[in-house]
N, C-alpha and C positions, 0 to 999 in steps of 0.2 A: 503494499499499500503506499501510496506517495503522501497520503494525508495521515498524519499521527493524531494521538487524541490532543496533542497541544497545539496542533496547527489551527485549530479554530481561533485561537488567540490572534492570528493574523487575518481573519477573514475581514473584508472591507467593512468600514461602518456605513451608516445610511447614506452619507453624502457621497461616499464612492460608489456605492451601488446606483444612487441615482443618475450618476454619470454615465451608468450603462444604458439608460433610456433610450428608446428608438428616436431617430432623427425626428419624426413627427410630433414627438413629445418635448422637443427642446430645439434650440437652434444650432448646436454643435453636431458635428458628424460622430455617429458611434464609434467607440474606441475599436481598434483593430487588435488581433490576437495573433501571437506567433505559434500558438500551440498547432500540433498536426490538424489537419482539416478532418471533420467528422466522416466516418465512411457513409457512403450512399445508403439510402434506404432500400430496404428489400422490396421485393413485390407485394408484400402484405401492407406496405405503407401508403399513405397517401401520395398522390402522383406529382405534388408540386414540390420541385427539386431546387428552384433557384428562385433568389427574390425577384419581384416585378418592380415595374417601374411607376405603376399607378396605384392609387389608395384602392380604387374599385377592383382592380385584380387582386390586391392584398386582402381585401375583405371576402372576395369571392374564395380565396384560398383558405382564409381562417373558417369559413362556413363548411368547406369541403373537408377540411382537417377535421373539424368537430364532428361531423357526420361519420367520417372514418373512425374516429375514436370510439364512438358509441355504438354505431351500427355494424361497423366492419368494413371489408373492401371485397371487391371480387376475389383476390387473391386469398385474403384471410378466410372469407367464409366456405371457400372450396375445399379447405383442410378439414380432414375427419376429426381432428382434435376439437374443432369448433362446433361440431354438429350438436352436442347437448346443451351449448349456450344458446345457439339459435333455437332449438327447440323450447328451452325454457322462455326465451323471449316471446315467442309465439303462443305458448300456454298462457303466459302471464297476459297478453294482450287480448286473447280470446276470453279470458275469464273477466277481464274489465268491460269489454263489449256486452258480455251478458248480464253484468251488473248493470250496465247503462239500459238494457232492454227491460230489465226488472224494477227499474227505480220507482219510487213511489213519489207522493207529493213532498215538494221541499228537498228533494234528493236529485242528484245527478246519477248517482250509482246507488244500488240498492243497499240499504243499511248505514249509509254515510249521510247522515241528517245534516242539513246546512242550515244557517240562519243566525246562530249564536256560538257556534263551535269553530275557532279557528283552525284546530287540527284538523277537523273533517274537512274544511276548505282546502287545506294545504294538501291532504290526502286525495282529494278531487283532481287537483292540477297535477298531482303525481300520477294519479291513473291515467289521465290523458295524456301525459308524455310517453307512458308505457306503450299505449296505443300509436301513438305517432311514431315511435321509435320502430315498432314493428313494420310500418309501412315504408320505412327507408332501408331495411336490412337487404342488401344484394344478396340474391340467391335464396330469399325467405319465401315463404308461402305464397302462392300466386294470388289468393285471394286477400291478401294483406299487404305484400310488398308492391307499393306503387298504386295502391288500390284508391283512386280517386274518392269515391264515394265514402270511404273510410276516414279519409283525410279532411273531407267536409264536414263529416260528422264531428270530427275533432274541433275543427275551426268553429262550428256553430256553437259547440258546447262551450268553448272559451267565451265567445260572445255572450252566451247566455249566463255565465258565472260573471263576467264583467258587468253585465247591465244589473244584475240582480244582488250580487254579494261582494263584488271586488272593485268595482269601478269607483265607487263613492267613498273617497278617503275619510270623509267626515262619519260615515257610519261604520267604517273598518277599524282595523288596529284595536282589536279587543284581544285579551288573552295573552299569550306569548309573542313578544316582539320578534323572536326569530322567525316564526312563521311568515310573518308579513315582510321582514327586511331580506330574509335569506331564503327560507324554505320554498315559499310560492314562487319567488322569482327564479330559483334554480331550475325549477320545472318548466316554468313559463318561458325562460329564455331559451331553453334548449328546444321546446315545442315551435318558437318563432325561427329557429335555425332549420330544424327538420323540415319545416313546412313553408319555408320562405317563399318558393314559388308558387305554391298552392294559395297561401295568403294573398299574394299579389293579383291572383286571378280571381279569387273567390270572395275575399273580404280585405282589400287593400286598406280600408280605413282602420281595421282593428289593430294592425301593428302598432301604429303611433299611438292609439288609446292605450294599448297594454304597456307599451314603455313609459308612458306619461304616469300611469297607476303605479308602475314599480318605483319610478322616481318620487312619487308622492309618498309612498310607504318607507321610503328611506329618511324616516323622520329623524334619526340620530345623525344624520347627514347635514349638508349645508346646500340649500336651494337644489334638493334632489340629487346631490352628489356626495362622495365619500367625504367623512369628516375625520381626519386622521387624529384628532384630539378627542374624539369620542371613545369612551371605555367600551363601547359596542363594536367599534370598528378596528379590532386588533387581531393579530395572529390568524388562526384558521378563519375565523369570521370575515377578516378583512379579505383573505384569498378567495373565499366564496363569493363575497360581494364584488370584487373587482373583475373575477372571471365571468360572473355574469354580465357585468357591464362592457365586457370585451365582445362578448357575444352578441349584446344588443346594439353595440356600435357597428359590428360587421354587417347585422341585418339591416340597420338604418343607412349604412354607407356612411357613416359618422366617425371620420377620422380622429377627430378632437376627443370623441369619448373613448375610443379604444386607446389612445395614446394616454390619456389621463388615467385610465384604469390601470395599465401598464405600469405607469410611474408609481401609482399608489400601491400596486402589488409589490414592487420592488423593495419597498420598505421592510416586508416580512423576511426578505432574504438576510437582512442585517443582523449580525449578533447583536444581542441586547448588551449593553454596558450599563450595569446597574448605578454607576456614577455618573454616567452622561446620557440619561435617557432622552429618547427622541418622542416628542410629544406626550411626555409622561408615562409612555408605555412599557410595562414590564413583562408583556406577553411575547414569548417568541423563544427562539434557541439561545443559549448562553455558551460562554467559552468552553465549560466543562462538560458539554453536552447535554446539559438539563434543557427541558422545555416546559414553559409554564404558560397556562391560560387562566382566564379569570382573574388575572392579577397575582395571584398566589397560590394556585392550585398545580400540583407535579401531574402533567397530563400527556406525556409523550404516547401512551398507549390508546388514547382516544382523539383529543382535539389534535395531537400532534400527527397522528396517522392520516387524520382528515386535511391537515395543512399539507403533508407530505403528497398525498394523492392529487390535491388541487394544483400545487405549483407544477408538479411534473405534467399533469394534463395541460396546463397552460403553455409548457414547453412544446408540447406535441400540437396544440392548437394553433401556435404562432409558427410552426416549423415552416421554412422555406418562403417566409414572408419578409417584407421590408421591416416588419416589428421585431424580427428575430435575426441579427446579424451573427455570423460565426463567433465573433470575439465575445460579445455580450452572453450569446448562449453558453458557450464553454464555461465561462466564469461562473455563472449562475449555477450550471449543472455541477460545477465543482463545490460550490457551496452545499448544494442539497447532498452531494456525495459524503460530504462531511457530517450532515446530520445523520445519513444512514450508519457511518463507521462508527461514529462518537456518541451518538445520541439513542439509536434503535438498536444496533446489533448487540450491545451489552445487556439490553432488557428482554432479549428473546433468547429463551432456553428450550432446546430441543423443539423448535416450533410454537412455543408457547409465549405469549406476552405477559410478563410479570405483573402481578396485582398492584403494586406499589405506584403505578403510573396511570392508573385508568380512572381515578376520580369516581363519580357516581356510577361509571360504568361496571364496576365490579358486581353490581347485583343483577346485571342483565345474564339471560340464559345463553345469550349467542356472544362469548368473548373468549378470549384465550388464542385458540387455533385460528378462529375466523379473523381475529385483530391481525394475526401475522400474514394471512393470506393477502389482506389489502396491502400491507408493507411489501410483500413479494411483488405484487402486480406494479407497484411504483418502481421497485429496484429493477425490475425486468425492462421497464421502458426507459429508466434513467440509464442504463448500461448503454443504450444506443446513442446517448450524447457524451459518452466517454471514450476515450481511445487507449490502445496500448494496454499497459499493466492496469490502469485504473478501470477500464471496461472489463478486464478479466478478473478483477477482484471482485467486482460487482455480480458478475455471472457465477463466479465460484461460490459467492455467499448465497445466491439463489439455490443452487445445487446443494449446498451444505445444509440449508434449511429444509429442503425436502427430504434429504437422506436422513437426518436426525430427527425429524418430526415424528412423534408418536401417533399422530393423526394424519391420514392422507390429505394432502392440501388438494381442494378442488377447484381446478381452475376455472369451472363454470361459474364460481363466484366472482370472477374478474369482471370489472365493468366493460372492458374491450375485447371484442374477439381478436384484434390485432395483438394484445398483449398475450393471449391464450397461445397463439402461433409462436410468438417469441419465446414464451416460456417453454414450450415444447421443443424448440430448436436448442434451447440452452441444454435442457436435460439430456438431449439426445448427441450433443456434441462431446467425443471423447476427448478432445483436446482441452477441455475446461474441467480442471480438477475441483473437487468439492472442498472448500475451505472457509473457515469463519473469517470475519473481518477484525477479529480481537484473539489474542492469546487464549489459550485453554485455561491457562492459570493467570488470573488477574483480579485486581481489585480496582474498581471505578468509583470514585467519589464524586456524586452529582450533589456538590455541596450547594448549587445555586437552588436546588429544589429540594434539599434534605432528604435524599435517597442516597443508599449505598448499594452496590452489587459486588459480591464477592463469588468468583467462579474457580472452580477446580474440576478436573476430570473426575466424573462421578456425582457432582453436585453443584449446586448454585444457591447463594444465601441472599436474600433481599430484604433491605430494612427500610422502614418508612418512618421518618420523624417530622417534627414541626417546630416551629419557632415564631418569633415576631415577624417574621419575613414569609414564612410558608404556612398554609393553612393546614389545620389538624386532620380535615377530612372534606369531602364534598357531599352534600346533600342537596338534592334539588328534584322537583317535578314528581315527587313521590318515588323516586330512586334512592337507593341506599339509605333506608329507613333507620338503621342502627349504627351510625358511623363512628361513634363518640371517640373510640379509642385508636381508631386506625392509623393516627400519626404519632401516637405515643410509644414508639418503639415497636410496633408489631413487626413480626418477622416472618418470612416465608422460606421454607427450606425445601427446595426442589431436588428430588432424587432422579438420577439417570435411568432412562429406560422405561419410564412410566407414563401412562396416560393421565395427564395432569389434571383432567377433568374429574378424576376420581379422589384427588387430593386437594384440590384448590377450585377457584371459580365460584359460581353462583352457590353451589352446594356446600361449600366450607362455610360461607357466611350464613347458609341457612341453619345448618346443623350445630355450628358452634355458636355458644354463647358470645354475645357481644362484649361481656366483661371479661372473657377468658381467650381472647384472641391470642395466638402464640406471641410470646414476648412482652405482653402488656402487664402494667401494674395499675389496678383499678379499685375504687373504693366499693365496698359491697352496699348496693343501692339499687333500685329500679328506676330507670328512667323511661320517659314516653316519647315516641315519634312526635315529629312537627305536626302530622295529620291528627294524632292522639291527642295532642295538646291543645290544638287550636280548630281543629274541624276542617281545615283546608291544608293545601299543600305549602302554605307560607304563614306568617305572622301578618294578618291584614290590619293595618292602622294607618290609613292614608294620611290622618291628620298629623300624625308624629313621623311621617316620611317612610312608612313600610307598606309597599306596594309589591306587586309580585316580581318586578325586576328593578328595585331601586337599590341605591348602594348601601343603605342601611340593611335591607334584606340580605345582601350578599355578605357584609361584614359580620352580622350576628347570627344569621341563619343558615344561610347556604355554605359558606366555606370560612368560618371563623379561624383567625389565626391564633397561634398561641401567644404568650406574653413573656417569655424569656427569650434572649437572644443566642444562647449558647446551644448550637446544634451543628456539628461538623467534625472533620478529623483529617488526619494525615494518611498519604499511601507512601509505600515505599517499595519499588518492585512490585511484587505480586501480593504484598501484605498491606493491611489497613487496620487504622486505629480510628474509632468514631466515638464521640460523646453527646450526651443529651442531658439537659436539666429540664425535667418534666414540669409543665406549667399549667396555670388556668388558661382557657381561651378568652378571647377579647370580649364575648358576651358577659361572662362572668365578672371580669374587671369592670366593664362599663356598668353592670347592675349595682356593682358595690360603690360605684363613685356616684350613684344616683342619675345615671344619664338614660336608662330605659325605665318603661312604665311598669306598674306593679303587677300587671297580669302577663308580662314576659318572663318566661321561665328560664332560669339558667341553673347550671349544676357546676359544683366544684370539684376539681381533680384531686387526686391523692398526690403525694410527694415522693420523689424519687430522683437520684442522680445517677446516671448509668454510662457505662462504656462497653463497647464491643471490640475485641481485638481479633481479626480474621485472619487466619493463618493457613497452613496447608491441610491439616487432619482435623483441626478444631476452630470451633468460633468460641472464645472465652468472653463470658459476660460478667461485668462486675456491676453490682448496684449498692448504692449507700444512702443513707437517710429515707430509707423506705418506709413508709408510714402515712398517717394522716393527721394534719394539724387540727381537724375538726373532731377526732376522736372515732371515726368510723373504722370498723373493720376493712382489711385491705387484702386483696390477693394478687400476687405475682405469679403469672402463668409462664413457667419455663418453656412449655412447648404444647401444642395442640395438634393432633393429627386426625384425620377422617379415613374410614375405610369402609368398605361395602360390609353389609350387615354379615354375609355369607363368609367373608374372610377369616383366616385363622390367625388370630393376634396372641402373641406371647410376649409376657412381661416378667423380665428377670433382673436380678440386680445383686448388690452384696452391700450389706448393713457395714456401718462404721466399725462394729464389733467384729467384721470378717466373716459373719455367717451368711449363707446363701438368703435370698429373699425372692418372691415371685408374688405375682398377682396384684391386687389392689389394696388401697389402705394407706396408713401414715407411718412413716419411719424415717430415722436418721440413715440415709444412704451414702455410700461411697461412690455407688454408681449405678444407673438404672439402664436397662436396654429395652427398647420398644422395636418389636420385629413383626412384620406382616408377612408371615410364612407363605401366604398365598400369592404375593407379589414378589417375593424375595428382596424385601427392603428391610432396612434397620436403621435406628437412629440410637446413639448412645448419649448418656447424660452423665457427667462426671461432676461431682459435688466438692467444690474446694474449700467448703467451710462446714461447720455443724449447723444443720437447719432441717428441722423436720419437713419431710415432702409428702405431699398427699397425692397419690397416684389413683386415676379415675379411669374406668373403661366402661362408657354408657352406651345403649342404644337409644338413639334420638329421632324422632319423626316430626316434621314439621314442613308447613306448606312454603314454597318458594315465595308467596306473597308476604312473608313477614319482613323480606329485605327490599320489596319493590312492588308497588302496587299494580303495575301492568304486567307481572309475571303471570303465566298461567297457574291456576290453582292445584298445583302438583305437589303431592307430599312426598318429601325426601325422607327416607330411612338411612341412617349412618351409625356406624360404631365410632364413637368419638374418645380419644384417648386424650388424657391431660395431665400433666405434672405440674402441681401447683404449691406455691409456698403462702399459707395462711396466716394472717396476723389478726388476733383478735381485736374487737374494739377497745380503744383506749391503750393498746399495747405501745411501748416506745419505738421510736424509728430505729431501724436495724440495717446491717448490711447482709449482702449475700453474694456468693460467688459460685458459677458453675462454668461449665463448657458443654457445647454441643458437639457432638462427634458424628458426623454423618457416615452411614455405611458401616459402622462399628461392629467388631466382633466381641464376644464375651473375653477373650483373650486380651486383646487390645485394651478393652476397659480395665481389665485387672491390672495391666501394666502402668496406669496411671498413679497408682499407690507409691511407685518409685520416680514420679516426674513424668514429662519434664517440665510441667507448668509449674511456675511458683507465683503466689500474689504478693507482689512487693508493698502495695498500699491499697486500700479500699475505704476511702472516706469521701466526704463531700467536697473535699478540696483536691484530692488527688487520687486516681485510681491507675494502677500500673502493674503489669506483669513482667516476668521473665519466662522464655522458653529456652531451655538448656540446649535441646537438640538443634534448634535454629540459630542458637547464640544471638538471641534477639532481645531487645527491651522495648516496651512499648508503654506510652504514658499519656493520660489525658490530665490536665490540671484545670481547675474550675474557678479558682480565686485568687486575689492578689497575693504578692508574697513569693518567697522562695520555696520551692518544693523538690525533694530529692526522690529520686527512683534509680536505686543500683547506681551506676556511674553517672547518671543524669542529674543536673541541678537545673530546675525550669523555674524562670521568673515568670509569674502571673498566668492567666488562662492560655493553655496552648494544648496542641495535640502533636506527640513527638514519637518517633520510630526510630530506634538505633539497632543496626545489625553489624556485628563484626563479620570480617571476611578473612581471606588469605592474607599471608606476610606482612601482617600488622596493621591492614586496613579497616575501615569501617565505612559504613554509609549511614546517613541520617535524613530523615524526611521530617518537615515542619510545618505546621498550619495553623492558622487561628481560627477556631470555631466560632469566636464571637463575631467575627468579620469586621470589628471596629478598632482594632489595634493597629498601630503604625508600625510597631516592630516586636518581634519576640527573641528573647535572649536565653540560650541554652549553653550550659557549661558542661563538657565532658570531663569528669575528674581523671587524673593519671597523668601520663607522660604526654608531653606536648606533642602536638600532631601539625602537620600542614595539609593544605587543600591539594588534592589531586585533580579535582574538578568541582565545580559549583555552579548552581543556577545563578541568573541575574538577581541581585539583591541579597545574596548570601555572601557574608564577610566572615572570615576565620582568622582569628589571632590568638595568640599564646598569653595566658594569664597565670598567675600563681596557682600551682596546683592542678593545671589542666588546660583545656582549650575552649575558647569561648567562640560560638556560632551566633553571630547577629543576623537575624532573617526580617528583610523588610516585608511587611505584611500588609502595608496601606494599599487599599484599593485592589488587594488579591482576590477578594471574594472568596476565601477558604482555600484557595489554591494552594498546594503542596511545594515548598522550595526544598531542594535537597543538595547535599554535598557528599563527596567522597574524600575521606581523610587518610593520611598515614602518619 
């Protein structure tokens, strides 16, 4: 790969990207590029191969490209691999036509009542798009493809919807803003593209009326245009809006609309610099690979994949036009390549998208493998805009995901028939090796979104945190109804070779108590969901600023942030250290300050200071100050795992007295081993202090609707294993220390009695370990003052990893988890050393009794800076 994880630090800022805007968007000529020319399109691609001289030709090319993307081409649709996709498109269209035939009063489609339901209105437009699409499919069913009567029926239905339910902006814009500004416009814009010529012949007046209505509903914009200062016009939402406007401009032959939309969309390619925000927007991709939407939600696996899809589609739609010159296209494709390598690939484990970046989508029944299929389609298409080793790396990743996925990736789910052909060609090409975009052994610190991913052959460990910067969770629209502790150190331990739908996904959240998610410290109390509290999907109090999409709703209901700034950590090689000070959410703090009304319900959190040290065979967890200042009982869940009811589960261990232990109950244990003998998986738990552990194995049956109102009322039955430390009401705050050992054997767990892990400190001021076999010391410090851990002396809050190497060398990595320190100072006691190499911002000097490392952390946003010494 030519793009490393750190290469994103040099991705052009917004101003530089705007310079790539097409000539029609600015006076200057687009920049040229010295990179190799992209390879010529295959016979499955649109036929436009060179920029044209006139705007009209460019707009015709945009329309042809868009039709090819969504309907396919003669070449793509003749391939056998596309047959299932074409059949699916035909079946869907026929079902929609039948629903039109059976519609009742106030309906365009049977069962989709109109009049006061914006979701149904959006659905009606989407159904019309699906019919229109089938009429433009090359090689499609003869009675659909090119069928004038069917196309007239769609156009007349558009007119009917416009005249009765959509055209009057004064009567519209009720319910969810997304439906009016994005959802309906996405369907309607594509209908105008697909049936452009038919509109011109049948209802030429309707095109302008529809575009005027779409402009009118862009109420968060300015005079019907995008407003880059609006909190609604950011990230994935901005990509959707601007792509729609590109299509509208092509239909209207309006070059200024197209150029302005492209210029606006270019802003989403810019790496977000949290210290120099553009238009105050925090949504988008960060230098460390993080992706944020809704200002503070870690969202790569939902909105992030939506953005990825949209921008790649834009590259395809503009291909071969004067709006897409070779240099600009290559540069932007390179930026998106970086998103894939540094932002998406670490979060995909054997074809499964990790839960830590899905927001409210974790509660949906169609996530996980389906999420990754969307990413794969985008990567397939992106590879056609890269050359040489970059193109090969992307194609190798596609093949790697296919080969390692535990669920067969169904290309029928791809949007584009052309993408299906490209995917098939990649899989069939023996010259393309299967290879991940990241090493098998790596730790990725997504500190900008409070997430960490630790990967080894055989497992992956994903950790979700929160802070004053990042939300504890996302709840919205009746989705993710019990989210309260998902950002309080909840972890997900994925084991290789497994169908992850049996271990995580919606069934994990359905079967597992929200108070006992793996890794969580929670008070013993009963909380109620937003619909249970208020009878609606939000807290409704317009007089005080609480409406369905108000900023107060976001801040205190939908995705509240934490109230402590400490969350983050360092990496060194493939190892990681990360810390968290658990905090109350913003709503609780605001209620205590008298800023929220009496009927607004808030919940207080439990107390804990935690560290995770991620090594080769173990993830070591230290917790201190665990308890509750309000005197409630508290549980700390070491791990929770689910299994099918019929699976054979064994629980074995050894007590601190050295006797064998098995089954469920409470005991002081040296180690515990959970094994699913039916699946051939196991996880070990090594207890590094004296703490009674309660082991449970229960059969739980619940409806999936407990986590999402829109889920089918399907009852899920699972066996739920949990290892929990319970603290009684009024108990003193206490420390605890343990290690998770993926794929552990009994013999391996017995060996921990002789090391190699030592706990050097475990307080609310410092938490540190030493691993003898790795010759590694790692520490998180949380308070001001000097802290000692082995040879390390650390001044103030920091995260530090030190590992000794050969020939008297050592390596050190340092990070500021508070993200607000200008510098961190670490002293290594012992003989003086000199720097063999050091990152920018790292200074090494000799001091009495050792070596001082001064690390500049100002504006590093949690990034690790490292040095190698001798």
